[in-house]
C-alpha positions in Angstrom: -76.4 121.8 -50.3 -73.3 119.5 -50.5 -73.5 117.0 -53.4 -72.7 113.5 -52.3 -71.7 110.4 -54.2 -72.7 107.2 -52.6 -71.3 103.7 -53.3 -71.9 100.9 -50.8 -69.6 98.0 -50.1 -72.4 95.6 -51.0 -72.9 97.3 -54.4 -69.1 97.0 -55.1 -69.4 93.2 -54.4 -72.5 92.8 -56.6 -74.5 91.7 -53.5 -77.8 93.1 -52.3 -77.9 96.9 -52.6 -77.6 98.9 -49.5 -79.6 102.2 -49.0 -77.8 105.2 -50.5 -78.2 107.1 -47.2 -75.8 104.8 -45.2 -73.3 107.4 -44.0 -70.3 105.2 -43.5 -70.3 104.4 -47.2 -70.8 108.0 -48.5 -68.3 110.2 -50.1 -68.6 114.0 -50.2 -67.8 116.1 -53.3 -64.8 117.5 -51.4 -63.5 114.0 -50.7 -63.8 113.3 -54.4 -61.4 116.2 -55.0 -63.7 119.2 -55.7 -63.6 121.9 -53.0 -66.7 124.1 -53.5 -65.7 126.3 -50.6 -62.4 127.1 -52.2 -64.2 127.8 -55.4 -66.4 130.3 -53.6 -63.3 131.9 -52.1 -61.8 132.2 -55.6 -64.9 133.9 -56.9 -64.8 136.4 -54.0 -61.1 137.1 -54.8 -61.8 138.1 -58.4 -64.9 140.2 -58.1 -63.0 143.5 -58.0 -60.9 142.5 -61.0 -64.0 141.7 -63.0 -65.9 144.9 -62.1 -62.8 147.0 -63.1 -63.4 145.8 -66.7 -67.0 146.8 -66.9 -68.3 149.1 -69.6 -71.5 151.1 -69.4 -73.3 148.4 -71.5 -72.8 145.7 -68.9 -76.2 144.8 -67.3 -76.2 143.2 -63.8 -73.3 141.9 -61.8 -71.3 138.7 -61.0 -73.3 135.7 -60.0 -76.0 135.2 -62.7 -76.4 132.3 -65.0 -75.5 134.4 -68.0 -73.6 137.6 -68.8 -75.8 140.5 -70.0 -74.5 143.2 -72.3 -76.6 145.9 -74.1 -76.0 146.3 -77.9 -77.9 149.5 -78.1 -75.0 151.1 -80.0 -76.0 148.9 -82.9 -79.1 150.9 -83.6 -76.9 153.6 -85.1 -75.4 151.2 -87.6 -76.8 150.5 -91.0 -76.0 146.8 -91.0 -74.4 145.8 -87.6 -72.5 142.5 -87.5 -71.5 140.6 -84.4 -68.0 139.1 -84.6 -66.9 136.3 -82.4 -63.6 134.6 -81.7 -62.2 131.9 -79.4 -58.7 130.8 -78.6 -56.4 129.6 -75.8 -52.8 130.2 -74.7 -51.5 126.8 -75.6 -48.3 125.3 -74.2 -47.0 128.7 -73.1 -48.9 127.8 -70.0 -46.4 125.1 -69.2 -43.7 127.7 -69.0 -45.8 129.7 -66.6 -46.4 126.6 -64.5 -42.8 125.6 -64.4 -41.8 129.2 -63.4 -44.7 129.6 -60.9 -45.6 132.9 -62.6 -49.3 133.1 -63.6 -49.9 136.9 -63.8 -49.4 137.4 -67.5 -51.0 134.4 -69.3 -54.4 136.0 -68.8 -53.3 138.9 -71.0 -52.2 136.4 -73.6 -55.6 134.8 -73.5 -57.5 138.0 -74.2 -54.9 139.1 -76.8 -55.3 136.0 -78.9 -59.1 136.5 -79.1 -59.3 140.3 -79.3 -56.6 140.7 -81.9 -58.4 138.1 -84.1 -61.7 139.9 -84.1 -59.9 143.2 -84.6 -58.7 141.9 -88.0 -62.3 142.3 -89.2 -62.3 146.0 -88.0 -64.6 145.1 -85.1 -64.6 146.7 -81.7 -64.3 144.0 -79.0 -67.3 144.4 -76.6 -67.1 141.6 -74.0 -65.1 138.5 -73.0 -65.7 135.2 -71.3 -63.0 132.9 -69.9 -62.8 129.2 -69.0 -60.2 128.1 -66.4 -59.8 124.3 -66.0 -57.5 123.4 -63.1 -56.4 120.2 -61.4 -56.6 121.5 -57.8 -58.3 124.9 -57.3 -56.3 127.3 -55.2 -58.0 130.7 -54.8 -54.8 132.8 -54.9 -53.5 131.1 -58.1 -56.8 131.5 -59.9 -57.1 135.1 -58.7 -53.6 135.8 -60.2 -54.7 134.3 -63.5 -57.9 136.2 -63.7 -56.1 139.4 -62.7 -54.2 139.0 -66.0 -57.4 138.4 -67.9 -58.8 141.6 -66.4 -55.7 143.5 -67.4 -56.0 142.1 -70.9 -59.7 143.2 -71.1 -58.8 146.7 -70.0 -56.1 146.9 -72.7 -58.6 145.7 -75.3 -61.4 147.9 -74.0 -63.8 145.0 -73.5 -65.7 143.8 -70.5 -65.2 140.5 -68.7 -68.8 139.5 -68.2 -68.6 135.8 -67.5 -66.4 132.8 -66.9 -66.1 129.4 -65.4 -63.6 127.8 -63.0 -63.7 124.0 -63.3 -61.7 121.8 -60.9 -60.7 118.5 -62.6 -59.3 116.1 -60.1 -58.1 112.8 -61.6 -58.1 114.3 -65.0 -55.4 117.0 -64.5 -52.4 117.1 -62.2 -53.0 119.4 -59.2 -50.8 122.2 -60.5 -51.9 121.9 -64.1 -54.4 124.3 -65.7 -55.7 125.3 -69.1 -57.3 128.5 -70.3 -59.9 129.2 -73.0 -61.3 132.6 -74.0 -64.3 133.8 -76.0 -64.7 137.4 -77.3 -67.6 139.1 -79.1 -67.3 142.4 -81.0 -69.3 144.7 -83.2 -68.7 146.3 -86.6 -70.9 147.9 -89.2 -70.8 145.9 -92.4 -69.9 149.1 -94.4 -66.8 149.6 -92.2 -65.7 145.9 -92.1 -62.2 145.1 -93.3 -62.4 142.8 -96.2 -59.6 141.1 -98.2 -61.6 141.8 -101.3 -60.6 145.4 -101.0 -56.8 144.6 -101.2 -55.3 145.6 -104.5 -51.9 145.6 -106.3 -49.7 148.4 -105.0 -51.0 148.4 -101.4 -48.3 148.7 -98.8 -47.6 146.3 -95.9 -47.2 148.1 -92.6 -46.0 146.0 -89.7 -46.5 146.5 -86.0 -43.9 145.1 -83.7 -44.6 142.1 -81.5 -43.4 141.9 -77.9 -41.7 138.5 -78.6 -43.1 135.1 -79.4 -46.6 136.1 -78.2 -48.4 132.8 -77.7 -47.3 130.6 -80.6 -44.6 128.0 -81.2 -44.2 127.2 -77.5 -44.1 123.4 -78.1 -40.9 124.0 -80.0 -39.6 126.8 -77.8 -40.1 124.6 -74.6 -38.3 121.7 -76.2 -35.2 123.6 -77.2 -35.1 126.2 -74.4 -36.8 124.8 -71.3 -36.6 121.1 -71.1 -33.7 119.8 -69.0 -32.9 123.3 -67.6 -33.0 124.1 -63.9 -35.0 126.9 -62.4 -31.7 128.7 -61.9 -30.7 128.4 -65.5 -34.1 129.8 -66.6 -33.6 132.8 -64.4 -30.0 133.7 -65.5 -29.8 137.1 -67.3 -28.5 136.5 -70.8 -26.6 139.0 -72.9 -28.1 137.6 -76.1 -31.6 138.4 -74.7 -30.8 142.0 -73.9 -30.0 141.2 -70.3 -33.3 139.4 -69.7 -33.7 135.9 -68.4 -35.0 133.1 -70.6 -38.0 132.8 -68.3 -38.9 136.5 -68.5 -38.5 136.6 -72.3 -40.7 133.5 -72.9 -43.4 134.8 -70.5 -43.6 138.3 -72.1 -47.3 138.8 -72.8 -48.8 139.1 -76.2 -49.4 142.7 -77.3 -53.0 143.8 -77.7 -53.4 146.1 -80.7 -57.0 147.0 -80.4 -56.8 150.6 -79.1 -54.1 152.0 -81.5 -55.5 150.2 -84.6 -59.1 151.1 -83.8 -58.0 154.8 -83.5 -56.4 154.6 -86.9 -59.4 153.0 -88.5 -61.5 155.8 -87.2 -59.0 158.6 -88.1 -58.1 157.3 -91.5 -61.4 155.9 -92.8 -61.0 153.6 -95.8 -57.2 153.8 -95.8 -56.6 150.3 -94.3 -57.9 147.6 -96.6 -57.2 144.5 -94.5 -55.4 143.3 -91.3 -53.5 140.1 -90.6 -53.0 139.0 -87.0 -49.8 137.0 -87.0 -50.4 134.0 -84.8 -49.7 130.2 -85.2 -48.2 129.5 -88.6 -46.2 132.7 -88.5 -46.2 135.3 -91.3 -46.3 132.7 -94.0 -49.6 131.2 -92.9 -51.5 134.3 -91.6 -50.8 137.1 -94.0 -52.3 135.1 -96.9 -55.6 135.1 -94.9 -55.9 138.8 -95.6 -55.5 138.4 -99.4 -57.9 137.9 -102.3 -56.9 135.3 -104.9 -55.5 137.7 -107.5 -52.6 139.1 -105.6 -49.6 138.1 -103.4 -48.0 139.7 -100.4 -44.3 140.3 -101.0 -42.6 140.6 -97.7 -39.1 142.3 -97.8 -36.9 140.5 -95.3 -34.6 142.8 -93.3 -37.0 145.7 -93.1 -37.9 145.2 -89.4 -35.9 144.1 -86.3 -36.2 140.5 -84.9 -36.8 140.2 -81.2 -33.8 138.6 -79.4 -36.0 135.8 -78.0 -37.2 134.9 -81.5 -33.6 134.6 -82.8 -32.5 132.8 -79.7 -35.2 130.1 -80.1 -34.6 129.8 -83.9 -30.9 129.4 -83.4 -31.4 126.8 -80.7 -33.8 124.8 -83.0 -31.5 125.4 -86.0 -34.4 126.7 -88.0 -33.8 128.0 -91.5 -35.6 131.2 -92.6 -38.5 129.5 -94.3 -39.2 127.4 -91.2 -38.8 130.3 -88.9 -41.3 132.4 -90.9 -44.0 129.8 -90.7 -43.5 129.0 -87.0 -43.1 132.3 -85.2 -44.3 135.9 -85.8 -40.6 136.9 -86.1 -41.2 140.3 -84.6 -44.5 141.3 -86.4 -47.7 140.9 -84.4 -50.0 142.6 -86.8 -49.7 143.6 -90.5 -51.9 146.3 -92.0 -52.5 146.3 -95.8 -52.8 150.0 -96.6 -53.7 152.1 -99.6 -50.3 153.3 -101.0 -51.7 156.9 -101.5 -52.5 157.1 -97.8 -49.7 155.1 -96.1 -48.0 158.3 -94.7 -51.4 159.3 -93.1 -51.8 155.8 -91.5 -48.2 155.8 -90.2 -48.6 159.2 -88.7 -51.8 158.2 -87.0 -50.2 155.0 -85.7 -47.3 157.1 -84.4 -49.7 159.4 -82.6 -51.2 156.3 -81.0 -47.8 155.2 -79.7 -46.9 152.6 -82.3 -43.6 152.2 -84.2 -44.3 151.0 -87.7 -42.3 149.3 -90.4 -42.9 149.2 -94.1 -42.3 145.5 -94.7 -43.4 144.9 -98.3 -46.2 145.4 -100.8 -49.0 143.8 -102.7 -48.1 142.4 -106.1 -49.9 140.4 -108.8 -50.3 136.7 -107.9 -52.7 134.1 -106.6 -53.2 134.7 -102.9 -49.8 133.7 -101.5 -47.1 135.1 -99.3 -43.7 135.5 -101.0 -40.4 136.8 -99.7 -37.7 139.1 -101.1 -34.1 139.4 -99.9 -33.5 135.8 -98.9 -30.9 135.4 -96.2 -31.6 138.9 -94.8 -34.1 138.0 -92.1 -31.8 139.1 -89.3 -30.1 142.0 -91.0 -32.2 144.9 -89.5 -30.8 146.1 -86.2 -33.2 147.3 -83.5 -32.9 151.1 -82.8 
């Protein structure tokens, strides 16, 4: 049934009301800006993508009022905990919209949620998305959801639900926003807890792919605003031959599979994890610390991605500001028992990760401190 909104001329003039069924004064939902037929076409376009992410625990199929997922695996745990996380992509979406490239931001969406719950040691189980768009176009939405599906496959979680909402009059036709919701599972005994961190532990960093999904309000202001599409597509030597557009749209890395493999192989060796997101190293690593120690980060012990240096130079950021704005090349930091750090690094290497020893845990009061001031950019990429 087509929803109809009826406003009569007489009602607009405060005169006697006219019957709501007078056709010449009626307005269909489509005329109000919401095209349900296009919405149905968009759903059809993403069915294959969604099903490709399913795990054996998924119950039912697309089209229900709620996503169903069996947690039968929890029966083998002593004290199973559900872990939830929600996030968005932020203003990186504006770069995608300017570029007309929408295939990777869905990966960013999943990464921001799945990496967060990974920091507890949890395995991501399922994911839900919310797409708000000014004017729904099935092909564009399908491209976005394809990226979400790819992110779910990288994280090993199932995409079991979502919503596409057309917002005419609230958003411009080409604008859209994304939100994601992820749920995982961990046994309390295996949960990573900052309380386990102690003096002498080693900080092991995993490389980011670039800016990931943070700091884009600044990055856009200094790198995108005022530039033509041609300028954004020019290959730049300082970006390793990449264009500014490609470097800015590089999707966020998803660390779930390699880190989960290490947690299983090296039980008890990793005391805590920090996902380096908005606020950079300075305002995320301290979230993995108890109040009686500090994390001392040794600058110059890992390479900085070209796009991070490019943006920081364009914005004239000093080291301190850069380190609390961007991840500066570290997407995840593991806090590892010093006696087992070689074991953890070997396991990460077998999982395809390149690691960097970027500091240690020292006595303190729950803060991040830096050694080697002025050396942030001194490590060359291999």
